[in-house]
N, C-alpha and C positions, 0 to 999 in steps of 0.2 A: 504494500500500500504506500502511495506517495505521500509527501508532506501535505499536499492540498487536501487529500481525502481524510487525513487524520484531523486536520483543523476544521474542515467543513464536511462532515460525514453526510452521505446521502442514504436515506432509508432504503432498505432492500426492496420494499414494495414500490418505491418511487423509481428505482433503477429498472426494475422489471416492467413497470408501466411505460417508462420512456422507450424502452426497446420495443414493446408491443405497439405503441403509437407510431414509432418510426417506421416499422414494417408496413403498417396500414397507410400511413401518409405516402410512402414511396409507391405502393400499389395503386393508390388513387390518383396521384399526380402524374405518374408515368416517368419515363426516362429523360424527358427534355427539360425537367425542372430540378433544381436543387432545393433543399429545405434545411432549416434549422428550427428546432423547437426549444424554447427556453421556459423553464419553470423555476419558480422561486417561492420560498415561504414568506407569508405575510404575517407579521406579528405587530399588533398595536398600530396598524396603518403604515408600518415601515417594511420594506422588502429586505430580505436577507440575501445570502449568497445564491447565485444562480447556478442551475445545472442545465445542461443542454445535450441534445442529441442532434446529429446532422449527418447527411450523406455526402457532404462536400469536404474538400480539403480545408483544413483549419484556416489557412490564409484567405481562401476564397470566401468562407463564411464571415470572417472578420470584416473583409472589405464590403460585402453585401450588407452587413449590419450597420457599418459606419455610413454607407451611402443612404440606407433607409432612415437612419437617425437624422441625417442632414435634411432629408425630404420632410420628415415629420416636424422638425424644428422650423423649417422655412415655410412650409405650406399648411401645416397643422393637421393634415390628413393624408391617407394613402390614396393615390389616384385609382379609381375604379372604372373610369369611362371606357377603358379598353378591355375590360373583363367581360367575357361572354358567360351568361348564366344558363 
C-alpha cells in the first residue's frame, strides 16, 4: 500500500463500486470517449479527498479536467447544445 492510500484510505465497498461503475460507463459510452469518475466524501458541507477511476492515461485525464474546470469557471456551465439525446 502506498503512502497516499495509508493517509487517505478508500473503503473496500467504494473501490468495488468504482470498478463496477467504470465497466458500465465504458460499455455505455463506447470506445470513442474517455471518462473519469470522481467521488469524494462530504462531511459538514466540506468535501474530502477525492478518489477516481478512469480509462485514460493519467496525463490525458488531468488535462481534460483542467480544461473542463476552465470552461466551468468562465462560462458557468457545460455546453450541451451539441449533445444528441
